[in-house]
RODO-2510 file (C-alpha; in nm, 4 decimals, decimal comma):
residues 244
     n   res          X          Y          Z
     1     m     0,3958     1,8456     0,9148
     2     k     0,6317     1,5590     1,0119
     3     v     0,4717     1,2144     0,9643
     4     l     0,5936     0,8611     1,0342
     5     g     0,4951     0,6156     0,7601
     6     i     0,4758     0,2382     0,8166
     7     e     0,4711    -0,0267     0,5397
     8     t     0,4347    -0,3965     0,6249
     9     s     0,1871    -0,5202     0,3636
    10     g     0,4298    -0,7612     0,1966
    11     n     0,7817    -0,8981     0,2336
    12     l     0,9256    -0,5504     0,2824
    13     c     0,9075    -0,4087     0,6346
    14     g     0,9873    -0,0412     0,6505
    15     c     0,9292     0,2999     0,7976
    16     a     1,0016     0,6552     0,6902
    17     v     0,9589     1,0078     0,8181
    18     v     0,8431     1,2707     0,5710
    19     e     0,7647     1,6366     0,6231
    20     d     0,6136     1,8937     0,3889
    21     e     0,9542     1,9630     0,2325
    22     g     1,0251     1,5953     0,1586
    23     l     1,1923     1,2820     0,2960
    24     v     1,3682     1,3127     0,6333
    25     g     1,4814     0,9486     0,6609
    26     r     1,3802     0,5867     0,6111
    27     m     1,4759     0,2308     0,7115
    28     v     1,3701    -0,0984     0,5536
    29     s     1,4204    -0,4713     0,6011
    30     h     1,3718    -0,7204     0,3191
    31     v     1,3671    -1,0313     0,5392
    32     p     1,0240    -1,2019     0,5031
    33     g     0,8429    -1,3202     0,8142
    34     e     1,0250    -1,1010     1,0654
    35     h     0,8001    -0,7944     1,0697
    36     v     0,6954    -0,8386     1,4308
    37     e     1,0596    -0,8438     1,5437
    38     k     1,1889    -0,5797     1,3028
    39     l     0,9305    -0,3020     1,2887
    40     v     0,9658    -0,1448     1,6336
    41     y     1,3443    -0,1824     1,6071
    42     l     1,3452    -0,0027     1,2689
    43     i     1,1251     0,2803     1,3941
    44     g     1,3425     0,3345     1,7007
    45     n     1,6642     0,3336     1,4977
    46     l     1,5189     0,5673     1,2362
    47     l     1,4038     0,8253     1,4905
    48     q     1,7420     0,8092     1,6615
    49     e     1,9274     0,8469     1,3311
    50     i     1,7331     1,1585     1,2271
    51     s     1,7311     1,2985     1,5838
    52     v     1,3527     1,3132     1,6055
    53     g     1,1651     1,1943     1,9131
    54     i     0,8109     1,0630     1,9130
    55     d     0,7088     1,4028     2,0474
    56     g     0,8597     1,5576     1,7342
    57     l     0,6103     1,3786     1,5096
    58     e     0,2745     1,5255     1,4100
    59     g     0,1075     1,2114     1,2809
    60     v     0,1383     0,8471     1,1776
    61     a     0,0429     0,6903     0,8431
    62     v     0,0112     0,3164     0,7889
    63     s    -0,0343     0,1003     0,4805
    64     l    -0,3842    -0,0501     0,5185
    65     g    -0,3753    -0,3199     0,2514
    66     p    -0,4660    -0,5252     0,0660
    67     g    -0,1688    -0,7499     0,1299
    68     s    -0,0387    -1,0023     0,3790
    69     f    -0,2953    -1,0547     0,6568
    70     t    -0,0242    -1,0970     0,9202
    71     g     0,1868    -0,8072     0,7946
    72     l    -0,1089    -0,5704     0,7849
    73     r    -0,2094    -0,6571     1,1411
    74     i     0,1468    -0,5959     1,2633
    75     g     0,1733    -0,2595     1,0891
    76     l    -0,1659    -0,1311     1,1951
    77     g    -0,1241    -0,2642     1,5490
    78     t     0,2084    -0,0837     1,5851
    79     a     0,0645     0,2386     1,4429
    80     k    -0,2330     0,2171     1,6801
    81     g    -0,0008     0,1647     1,9765
    82     i     0,1988     0,4750     1,8900
    83     c    -0,1164     0,6826     1,8452
    84     f    -0,2786     0,5565     2,1667
    85     g     0,0393     0,6323     2,3603
    86     t     0,0976     0,9783     2,2169
    87     g    -0,2383     1,1099     2,1006
    88     l    -0,1040     1,1508     1,7454
    89     p    -0,3581     1,1344     1,4608
    90     l    -0,3570     0,8278     1,2355
    91     a    -0,3953     0,8180     0,8566
    92     g    -0,4797     0,4966     0,6699
    93     v    -0,3187     0,4629     0,3263
    94     p    -0,4597     0,2002     0,0875
    95     t    -0,1604    -0,0028    -0,0280
    96     l    -0,2603     0,0023    -0,3950
    97     d    -0,2609     0,3842    -0,3805
    98     a     0,0934     0,3786    -0,2413
    99     m     0,2036     0,1319    -0,5109
   100     a     0,0689     0,3626    -0,7818
   101     e     0,2468     0,6679    -0,6427
   102     t     0,5708     0,4754    -0,5887
   103     v     0,6196     0,4455    -0,9682
   104     c     0,5498     0,8136    -1,0395
   105     p     0,6139     1,0430    -1,2161
   106     w     0,4253     0,8859    -1,5060
   107     d     0,1784     1,0163    -1,7634
   108     g    -0,0958     0,7654    -1,8331
   109     n    -0,2714     0,4727    -1,6667
   110     i    -0,1196     0,2848    -1,3729
   111     v    -0,2369    -0,0606    -1,2630
   112     p    -0,0892    -0,1986    -0,9390
   113     v    -0,1439    -0,5746    -0,9114
   114     r    -0,0793    -0,7811    -0,5982
   115     d    -0,0797    -1,1576    -0,5739
   116     a    -0,3874    -1,2352    -0,3624
   117     r    -0,3246    -1,6129    -0,3682
   118     r    -0,6100    -1,8591    -0,4312
   119     g    -0,6004    -1,7703    -0,8018
   120     e    -0,6830    -1,4008    -0,7628
   121     i    -0,5139    -1,0622    -0,8015
   122     y    -0,5761    -0,7489    -0,5949
   123     m    -0,5942    -0,4481    -0,8248
   124     a    -0,7192    -0,0967    -0,8869
   125     t    -0,6681     0,1452    -1,1758
   126     y    -0,5284     0,4981    -1,1678
   127     l    -0,4742     0,7901    -1,4031
   128     s    -0,1491     0,9762    -1,3496
   129     r    -0,0483     1,3127    -1,4860
   130     g     0,3127     1,3471    -1,3797
   131     s     0,3008     1,3245    -1,0005
   132     s    -0,0772     1,3755    -0,9699
   133     v    -0,2542     1,0410    -0,9314
   134     e    -0,6300     0,9776    -0,9363
   135     r    -0,7886     0,6401    -0,8647
   136     t    -1,0389     0,5431    -1,1362
   137     s    -1,1801     0,2142    -1,0011
   138     d    -1,2707     0,0333    -0,6800
   139     y    -1,0193    -0,1875    -0,5015
   140     r    -1,0950    -0,5437    -0,6128
   141     a    -0,9850    -0,9076    -0,6014
   142     l    -1,0232    -1,0545    -0,9516
   143     a    -0,9242    -1,3607    -1,1524
   144     p    -0,6058    -1,3049    -1,3571
   145     e    -0,7969    -1,3318    -1,6843
   146     e    -1,0307    -1,0509    -1,5759
   147     v    -0,7320    -0,8376    -1,4813
   148     g    -0,5723    -0,9003    -1,8203
   149     r    -0,8875    -0,7999    -2,0069
   150     e    -0,9219    -0,4819    -1,8028
   151     i    -0,5599    -0,3806    -1,8566
   152     a    -0,5902    -0,4507    -2,2300
   153     e    -0,8862    -0,2113    -2,2460
   154     l    -0,6826     0,0583    -2,0692
   155     v    -0,3942     0,0082    -2,3129
   156     r    -0,6320     0,0721    -2,6005
   157     r    -0,7131     0,4115    -2,4438
   158     g    -0,3585     0,5267    -2,3701
   159     r    -0,0191     0,4659    -2,2123
   160     t    -0,0405     0,2032    -1,9388
   161     l     0,2046     0,0912    -1,6721
   162     v     0,1615    -0,2259    -1,4619
   163     t     0,3415    -0,2835    -1,1316
   164     g     0,3266    -0,5320    -0,8454
   165     d     0,4221    -0,8787    -0,7265
   166     a     0,1380    -1,0467    -0,9176
   167     l     0,3682    -1,0098    -1,2189
   168     e     0,5900    -1,2790    -1,0689
   169     r     0,3164    -1,5437    -1,0691
   170     y     0,0972    -1,4202    -1,3540
   171     g     0,3355    -1,2134    -1,5672
   172     e     0,3509    -1,4638    -1,8522
   173     l    -0,0276    -1,5006    -1,8647
   174     l    -0,0801    -1,1238    -1,8581
   175     r     0,1851    -1,0559    -2,1220
   176     g     0,0051    -1,2960    -2,3528
   177     m    -0,3163    -1,0942    -2,3165
   178     l    -0,1664    -0,7451    -2,3473
   179     p    -0,0572    -0,5362    -2,6458
   180     g     0,3107    -0,4523    -2,6763
   181     e     0,2593    -0,0928    -2,5648
   182     v     0,2116    -0,1832    -2,1967
   183     v     0,5029    -0,1062    -1,9604
   184     l     0,5846    -0,3638    -1,6903
   185     v     0,7729    -0,2218    -1,3909
   186     p     1,0977    -0,3965    -1,2810
   187     k     1,0764    -0,6183    -0,9723
   188     e     1,2733    -0,3811    -0,7468
   189     q     0,9944    -0,1213    -0,7763
   190     w     0,6942    -0,3497    -0,7169
   191     m     0,6517    -0,2886    -0,3438
   192     p     0,5121     0,0359    -0,2017
   193     s     0,7710     0,2689    -0,0547
   194     p     0,7280     0,3577     0,3157
   195     a     0,8294     0,7113     0,2171
   196     v     0,5322     0,7265    -0,0211
   197     v     0,3031     0,5943     0,2548
   198     a     0,4288     0,8777     0,4767
   199     a     0,3922     1,1381     0,2001
   200     i     0,0315     1,0344     0,1321
   201     g    -0,0207     1,0519     0,5090
   202     v     0,1020     1,4112     0,5127
   203     r    -0,1669     1,4978     0,2566
   204     l    -0,4449     1,3053     0,4314
   205     l    -0,3669     1,4464     0,7750
   206     g    -0,3332     1,7964     0,6315
   207     e    -0,6887     1,7562     0,4981
   208     g    -0,8130     1,6224     0,8321
   209     r    -0,8762     1,2740     0,6876
   210     t    -0,7921     1,0501     0,9820
   211     i    -0,8994     0,7034     1,0933
   212     d    -0,9912     0,5949     1,4455
   213     p    -0,7118     0,3959     1,6163
   214     g    -0,9745     0,2253     1,8295
   215     t    -1,1869     0,0781     1,5509
   216     s    -0,9789     0,0798     1,2316
   217     e    -0,9043    -0,2475     1,0561
   218     p    -0,6934    -0,3384     0,7524
   219     l    -0,8412    -0,3184     0,4041
   220     y    -0,8516    -0,6928     0,3345
   221     l    -1,0953    -0,7023     0,0356
   222     r    -1,1780    -1,0609     0,1379
   223     p    -1,1646    -1,2670     0,4597
   224     s    -0,8616    -1,4550     0,5854
   225     e    -0,8385    -1,8351     0,5676
   226     a    -0,9594    -1,8577     0,9289
   227     e    -1,2619    -1,6376     0,8544
   228     r    -1,3450    -1,8381     0,5418
   229     g    -1,3335    -2,1563     0,7464
   230     s    -1,5748    -2,0165     1,0036
   231     t    -1,8239    -1,8569     0,7630
   232     g    -1,7980    -2,0858     0,4628
   233     h    -1,7985    -1,8017     0,2100
   234     g    -1,6011    -1,4972     0,1055
   235     r    -1,6858    -1,1384     0,0224
   236     s    -1,6049    -0,9320    -0,2788
   237     a    -1,4862    -0,6123    -0,1129
   238     d    -1,4500    -0,4346     0,2166
   239     k    -1,4047    -0,0589     0,1799
   240     k    -1,4215     0,0355     0,5481
   241     n    -1,1616     0,2883     0,6571
   242     v    -1,0704     0,3870     0,3010
   243     p    -0,9737     0,7565     0,3066
   244     g    -1,2057     0,9798     0,1093
***
């Protein structure tokens, strides 16, 4: 199965094509704020470079979030457009899942942490055995101190790796709360790989786990600033469209 993966949840804008045997090709841009201009261009160039037409694809996978509200809307909107125009099935990949698999192989706990702004961190916990990754918590937006306490508890149980851009803002605070045995991933590996998004998509689509292009929305975990202004309150989690 040949699947196009799309990742626009943060500063990185990228796409990749993966089939059952592995990576076919990928293209990325690291220029923040230009996703809407870059994404379609990248997809077109990638398909041309690997000599695969849209009709040569068997599905599309898109990073659902949590992450940048604007980036997620651009990625999902582009994926929906492709699927509406071609009839291809669509797989939604939670971004924290892709972040966890991006740092594999690893034996032990993995904690992807994303800067959610407003004094919070998006996170989930995973148990990895080599390249096999299992999520062990809900997707949540928590205060940094709560995240630190939870990671410290995981460290007490076994090897633990932490990855994600929340380390840039909260790394010093978290380091002060964590035992020395925790492994912090280097900055160049924080963002989810579009190739991993595509590879997870291959698995989901192979299992028939698709999302509806007509009704699917990003996995925000909490409302945008505009929604908060109109409702006056937030929400703790939104697990719609989460595969499985």
